[in-house]
MILO-614374 format. One line per field, with one value per atom (N, C-alpha, C): x negated, z negated, y negated; chain; atom name. Coordinates in Angstrom, 3 decimals, decimal comma, always signed. Each point is the difference from the previous one (the first is absolute). Example, Ala and Ser with C-alpha at 12.3 -4.5 7.8 and 13.67 -1.06 7.14 Angstrom:
BEGIN
xx	(-13,190  +0,890  -0,900  +0,350  -0,820  +0,770)
zz	(-7,800  +0,000  +0,000  +0,720  -0,060  -0,730)
yy	(+5,690  -1,190  -1,200  -1,050  -1,190  -1,090)
unit	(A  A  A  A  A  A)
site	(N  CA  C  N  CA  C)
***
This chain:
BEGIN
xx	(-14,414  +0,752  -0,600  -1,224  -0,472  +1,006  +0,533  +0,647  +1,517  +0,332  +1,648  -0,337  -1,428  +0,212  -0,850  -0,356  -0,143  +1,095  +0,842  +1,128  +1,042  +0,200  +0,579  -0,524  -1,165  -0,516  +0,488  -0,134  +0,155  +1,340  +0,673  +1,663  -0,021  -0,472  +0,185  -0,803  -1,115  -0,500  +0,988  +0,539  +1,199  +1,115  +0,711  +0,774  -0,818  -0,914  -0,628  +0,196  -0,760  +0,574  +1,405  +0,715  +1,287  +0,685  -0,128  +0,022  -0,213  -1,275  -0,882  +0,705  -0,603  +0,251  +1,745  +0,547  +1,697  +0,426  -1,137  +0,655  +0,833  +0,687  +1,427  -0,068  -1,813  -0,191  -0,049  +0,706  -0,159  -1,572  -0,081  -1,274  -0,683  +0,617  -0,569  -0,051  +0,202  -0,269  -1,688  +0,178  -1,734  -0,668  +0,366  -1,148  -0,174  +0,191  +0,326  -0,842  -0,234  -0,230  -1,464  -0,661  -1,006  -0,523  +0,432  -0,540  -0,447  +0,776  +0,085  -1,500  +0,035  -1,505  -1,039  +0,043  -1,016  -0,307  +0,426  -0,545  -0,646  +0,666  -0,369  -1,263  -0,473  -1,117  -1,161  +0,284  -0,533  -0,646  +1,201  -0,019  +0,217  +1,072  -0,172  +0,225  -0,550  -0,169  +0,901  +0,992  +0,972  +0,130  -1,176  -0,420  +0,705  -0,190  +0,095  +1,528  +0,835  +1,800  +0,412  -0,578  +0,530  +0,503  +0,017  +0,869  +1,236  -0,454  +1,393  +1,060  -0,713  +0,834  +0,903  -0,561  +0,559  +0,660  -0,260  +1,023  +1,336  +0,103  +0,673  +1,058  -0,841  +1,046  +0,814  -0,508  +0,230  +1,058  +0,165  +1,124  +1,237  -0,229  +0,207  +2,272  +0,187  +1,280  +0,856  -0,901  +0,588  +0,562  -0,799  -0,098  +1,418  +0,420  +1,303  +1,076  -0,279  +1,653  +0,397  -0,647  +0,946  +0,403  -0,562  +0,867  +1,800  -0,285  +0,493  +1,300  -0,046  +0,699  +0,347  -0,440  +0,589  +1,108  -0,503  +1,110  +1,141  -0,067  +1,478  +0,539  -0,315  +0,434  +0,538  -0,501  +0,365  +1,531  -0,316  +0,875  +1,502  +0,446  +1,501  +0,103  -0,844  -0,813  -0,293  -0,623  -0,743  +1,138  +0,870  +0,997  +1,145  +0,040  +1,263  -0,743  -1,356  -0,367  -0,882  +0,459  -0,849  -0,081  +0,963  -0,220  -0,569  -0,238  -0,697  -1,523  +0,152  -1,964  -0,225  +0,800  -0,051  -0,889  +0,600  -0,053  -1,026  -0,415  -0,718  -1,597  -0,051  -0,853  -0,790  +1,456  -0,159  -0,797  +0,649  -0,308  -1,505  +0,044  -1,576  -0,797  +0,226  -0,814  -0,631  +0,914  +0,134  -1,068  +0,781  -1,091  -1,473  -0,530  -1,165  -1,071  +1,183  -0,814  -0,237  +0,650  +0,097  -1,443  +0,126  -0,537  -1,626  +0,182  -1,736  -0,372  +1,305  -0,470  -0,655  +0,653  -0,365  -0,941  -0,373  -1,605  -1,623  +0,792  -1,217  -0,506  +1,277  -0,091  -0,810  +0,655  -0,751  -1,239  -0,385  -1,266  -1,051  +0,384  -0,312  -0,478  +1,305  -0,296  -1,404  -0,175  -0,850  -1,416  -0,098  -0,904  -0,424  +0,854  -0,328  -0,747  +0,398  -0,090  -1,701  -0,121  -1,187  -0,836  +0,020  -1,021  -0,085  +0,588  +0,170  -1,190  -1,261  -0,412  +0,552)
zz	(-19,050  -0,275  +0,951  +0,633  +0,536  +1,711  +0,245  +1,360  -0,032  -1,091  -0,598  -0,253  -0,266  -0,192  +0,968  +0,689  +1,439  +0,743  -0,064  +0,673  -0,247  -1,504  -0,806  +0,416  +0,054  +0,425  +1,419  +0,763  +1,633  -0,031  -0,573  -0,626  -0,257  -1,074  -1,157  +1,153  +0,888  +0,966  +1,206  +0,210  +0,624  -0,237  -1,261  -0,052  -0,347  -0,487  -0,147  +0,956  +1,046  +1,543  +0,780  -0,511  +0,479  -0,527  -1,313  -0,857  +0,093  +0,078  +0,514  +0,755  +1,262  +1,570  +0,204  -0,919  +0,593  +1,516  +0,329  +0,857  -0,144  +1,197  -0,535  +0,687  -0,523  +0,005  -1,283  -0,441  -1,347  -0,339  -1,281  -0,830  +0,180  -0,137  +0,051  +1,347  +1,133  +1,423  +0,327  -0,476  -0,218  -0,551  -1,169  -0,978  +0,700  +0,681  +1,283  +0,898  +0,918  +1,313  -0,989  -0,740  -0,693  -0,327  -0,526  -0,591  +0,843  +1,225  +1,287  +0,655  +0,342  +0,117  -0,228  -1,577  -1,333  +0,515  +0,119  +0,253  +1,421  +1,134  +1,355  -0,457  -0,285  -0,259  -1,291  -0,363  -1,300  -0,869  -0,139  -1,401  -1,164  +0,294  -1,259  +0,548  -0,621  +0,559  -0,013  +0,825  -0,125  -1,132  -0,754  -0,949  -1,408  -0,439  -0,603  -0,192  +1,002  +0,081  -0,210  +0,442  +0,541  -0,883  -1,319  -0,486  -0,576  -0,207  -0,265  +1,197  +1,036  +1,602  -0,408  -0,370  +0,365  -1,225  -1,434  -0,767  +0,357  +0,663  +0,387  +0,906  +1,294  +1,013  -0,789  -1,010  -0,213  -0,867  -0,596  -1,016  +1,048  +0,617  +0,965  -0,260  +0,029  -0,658  -0,516  -1,380  -0,672  +0,456  +1,018  +0,488  +0,637  +0,323  +0,733  -0,843  -1,267  -0,813  -0,411  -0,023  +0,092  +1,461  +1,265  +1,416  -0,315  -0,242  -0,739  -0,569  -1,240  -1,082  +0,833  +0,734  +0,404  +1,192  +0,683  +1,100  -0,574  -1,055  -0,417  -0,632  -0,748  -0,432  +1,224  +1,632  +0,981  +0,329  -0,023  +0,746  +0,414  -0,767  +0,125  +1,700  -0,151  +0,897  +1,514  -0,402  +1,079  +0,526  -0,622  +0,435  +0,575  -0,297  +0,604  +1,328  +0,133  +1,517  +0,861  -0,518  +0,766  +1,812  +0,145  +1,324  +0,400  +0,086  +0,087  -0,102  -1,563  -0,173  +1,114  +0,361  +0,902  +1,150  +0,438  +1,767  -0,275  -0,886  -0,437  +0,182  -0,715  -0,558  +1,744  +0,292  +1,724  +0,593  +0,202  +1,193  +0,050  -1,322  -0,633  +0,445  -0,607  +0,298  +1,662  +0,879  +1,288  +0,630  -0,726  +0,647  -0,455  -1,121  -0,123  +0,518  +0,267  +0,829  +1,266  +1,189  +0,827  +0,412  -1,159  +0,081  -0,070  -1,179  +0,249  +1,201  -0,036  +1,712  +0,887  +0,466  +0,558  -0,103  -0,933  -0,614  +0,466  -0,538  +0,339  +1,389  +0,982  +1,217  +0,525  -0,251  +0,403  -0,050  -1,468  -0,476  +0,738  +0,427  +0,471  +1,701  +0,814  +0,937  -0,043  -0,858  +0,258  -0,500  -0,690  -0,018  +0,779  +0,899  +1,035  +0,689  +0,781  +0,842  -0,522  -1,040  -0,480  +0,605  -0,110  +0,324  +1,313  +0,966  +1,251  +0,797  +0,685  +0,836  +0,841)
yy	(+5,710  -1,022  -1,241  +0,440  -1,105  -0,538  +1,426  +0,058  -1,034  +0,357  -0,575  -1,755  -0,331  -1,503  -0,551  +0,807  -0,589  +0,215  +0,247  +0,299  -1,145  -0,136  -1,142  -1,017  -0,278  -1,433  -0,306  +0,635  -0,287  -0,209  +0,295  -0,213  -1,431  -0,026  -1,958  -0,243  -0,312  -0,980  -0,148  +1,304  -0,022  -1,333  +0,338  -0,895  -1,977  +0,610  -2,086  -0,274  +0,925  -0,740  -0,501  +1,175  -0,176  -0,867  -0,348  -1,653  -1,091  +0,430  -1,673  -0,461  +0,780  -1,017  +0,504  +0,627  +0,105  +0,595  +0,932  +1,102  +0,900  +0,153  +0,717  +1,478  +0,147  +1,597  +0,630  +1,181  +0,364  +0,438  -0,490  +0,251  +1,433  +1,437  +1,160  +0,143  -1,155  +0,309  -0,475  -1,423  -0,395  +0,468  +0,342  +1,225  +1,064  +0,454  +1,799  -0,728  -1,452  +0,245  -0,890  -0,438  -0,563  +1,710  +0,638  +1,016  +0,838  +0,152  +1,212  -1,241  -1,011  -0,902  +0,331  -0,092  +0,451  +1,380  +0,862  +1,503  -0,534  -0,543  -0,062  -0,784  -0,741  -0,573  +0,392  +1,334  +0,573  -1,006  -0,489  -1,150  +0,962  +0,650  +1,165  +1,662  +0,680  +1,708  +0,578  +0,638  +0,744  +1,244  -0,045  +0,606  -0,454  -0,794  -0,721  +0,208  +0,169  -0,704  +1,622  +1,173  +0,952  +1,066  -0,116  +0,917  -0,965  -1,245  -0,619  +0,143  -0,186  -0,217  +1,588  +1,230  +1,015  +0,370  -0,459  +0,167  -0,604  -1,334  -0,565  +0,263  +0,757  +1,404  +0,974  +0,477  +1,216  -0,069  -1,568  -0,451  -0,928  +0,303  -1,279  -0,112  +1,719  -0,469  -0,950  +0,008  -1,073  -0,793  -0,419  -1,475  -0,386  +1,351  -0,028  -0,269  +0,141  +0,038  -1,303  -1,078  -1,408  -0,241  +0,677  +0,054  +0,765  +1,294  +0,248  -0,512  -0,149  -0,482  -1,219  -0,728  -1,295  +0,304  +0,607  +0,884  +0,700  +0,412  +0,588  -1,510  -0,456  -1,615  -0,703  +0,112  -0,423  +0,755  +1,151  +1,422  -0,609  -0,887  -0,441  -0,937  -0,585  -0,896  +0,445  +1,024  +0,742  +0,848  +0,665  +0,769  -0,857  -1,334  -0,761  -0,768  +0,227  -0,158  +0,896  +0,835  +1,562  -0,331  -0,212  +0,148  -0,406  -1,693  -1,093  +0,430  +0,004  +0,479  +1,350  +1,308  +0,713  -0,324  -0,937  -0,637  -0,573  -0,787  -1,066  +0,609  +1,188  +0,746  +0,830  +0,773  +0,684  -1,353  -1,244  -0,972  -0,319  +0,065  -0,646  +1,094  +1,338  +0,916  +0,077  +0,081  +0,572  -1,344  -1,445  -1,208  -0,104  +0,645  -0,041  +0,929  +1,330  +1,238  -0,511  -0,717  -0,409  -1,182  -1,215  -0,697  +0,634  +0,978  +0,641  +0,917  +0,557  +1,011  -1,061  -1,057  -0,931  -0,996  +0,100  -0,686  +0,842  +1,035  +1,464  -0,068  +0,184  -0,011  -0,966  -1,085  -1,238  -0,224  +0,562  -0,296  +1,383  +1,044  +0,939  +0,157  -1,196  +0,142  -1,251  -0,846  -1,108  +1,100  +0,949  +0,483  +0,629  +0,970  +0,219  -0,353  -0,936  -1,471  -0,390  -0,005  -0,687  +1,352  +0,891  +1,503  -0,124  -0,117  +0,300  -1,169  +0,233  -1,042  -0,582)
unit	(A  A  A  A  A  A  A  A  A  A  A  A  A  A  A  A  A  A  A  A  A  A  A  A  A  A  A  A  A  A  A  A  A  A  A  A  A  A  A  A  A  A  A  A  A  A  A  A  A  A  A  A  A  A  A  A  A  A  A  A  A  A  A  A  A  A  A  A  A  A  A  A  A  A  A  A  A  A  A  A  A  A  A  A  A  A  A  A  A  A  A  A  A  A  A  A  A  A  A  A  A  A  A  A  A  A  A  A  A  A  A  A  A  A  A  A  A  A  A  A  A  A  A  A  A  A  A  A  A  A  A  A  A  A  A  A  A  A  A  A  A  A  A  A  A  A  A  A  A  A  A  A  A  A  A  A  A  A  A  A  A  A  A  A  A  A  A  A  A  A  A  A  A  A  A  A  A  A  A  A  A  A  A  A  A  A  A  A  A  A  A  A  A  A  A  A  A  A  A  A  A  A  A  A  A  A  A  A  A  A  A  A  A  A  A  A  A  A  A  A  A  A  A  A  A  A  A  A  A  A  A  A  A  A  A  A  A  A  A  A  A  A  A  A  A  A  A  A  A  A  A  A  A  A  A  A  A  A  A  A  A  A  A  A  A  A  A  A  A  A  A  A  A  A  A  A  A  A  A  A  A  A  A  A  A  A  A  A  A  A  A  A  A  A  A  A  A  A  A  A  A  A  A  A  A  A  A  A  A  A  A  A  A  A  A  A  A  A  A  A  A  A  A  A  A  A  A  A  A  A  A  A  A  A  A  A  A  A  A  A  A  A  A  A  A  A  A  A  A  A  A)
site	(N  CA  C  N  CA  C  N  CA  C  N  CA  C  N  CA  C  N  CA  C  N  CA  C  N  CA  C  N  CA  C  N  CA  C  N  CA  C  N  CA  C  N  CA  C  N  CA  C  N  CA  C  N  CA  C  N  CA  C  N  CA  C  N  CA  C  N  CA  C  N  CA  C  N  CA  C  N  CA  C  N  CA  C  N  CA  C  N  CA  C  N  CA  C  N  CA  C  N  CA  C  N  CA  C  N  CA  C  N  CA  C  N  CA  C  N  CA  C  N  CA  C  N  CA  C  N  CA  C  N  CA  C  N  CA  C  N  CA  C  N  CA  C  N  CA  C  N  CA  C  N  CA  C  N  CA  C  N  CA  C  N  CA  C  N  CA  C  N  CA  C  N  CA  C  N  CA  C  N  CA  C  N  CA  C  N  CA  C  N  CA  C  N  CA  C  N  CA  C  N  CA  C  N  CA  C  N  CA  C  N  CA  C  N  CA  C  N  CA  C  N  CA  C  N  CA  C  N  CA  C  N  CA  C  N  CA  C  N  CA  C  N  CA  C  N  CA  C  N  CA  C  N  CA  C  N  CA  C  N  CA  C  N  CA  C  N  CA  C  N  CA  C  N  CA  C  N  CA  C  N  CA  C  N  CA  C  N  CA  C  N  CA  C  N  CA  C  N  CA  C  N  CA  C  N  CA  C  N  CA  C  N  CA  C  N  CA  C  N  CA  C  N  CA  C  N  CA  C  N  CA  C  N  CA  C  N  CA  C  N  CA  C  N  CA  C  N  CA  C  N  CA  C  N  CA  C  N  CA  C  N  CA  C  N  CA  C  N  CA  C  N  CA  C  N  CA  C  N  CA  C  N  CA  C  N  CA  C  N  CA  C  N  CA  C  N  CA  C  N  CA  C  N  CA  C  N  CA  C)
***
């Protein structure tokens, strides 16, 4: 129960920050960043939230049900624009892969040049 309380507390803290500062970042992302920083700086112990995290991962499939239902509601729109959506998905995926590869190649090159005397 402590683990769930901590996780919900970080979500609420993220929500308070998001609504108070009017930042365009979702509250759950802010809470996740704060939670990760708290784990990193050892403000909370992993053992406190480990059981809650394992439970949530074990039942993760349940969290996708609203997404699937939403997809079914918009299925006619998706079907009418299938070609555009597929092209967009393909081009964006290729773009992300190329930029990631280029970034890794660039960083690896800098890393090798720093190693040589």
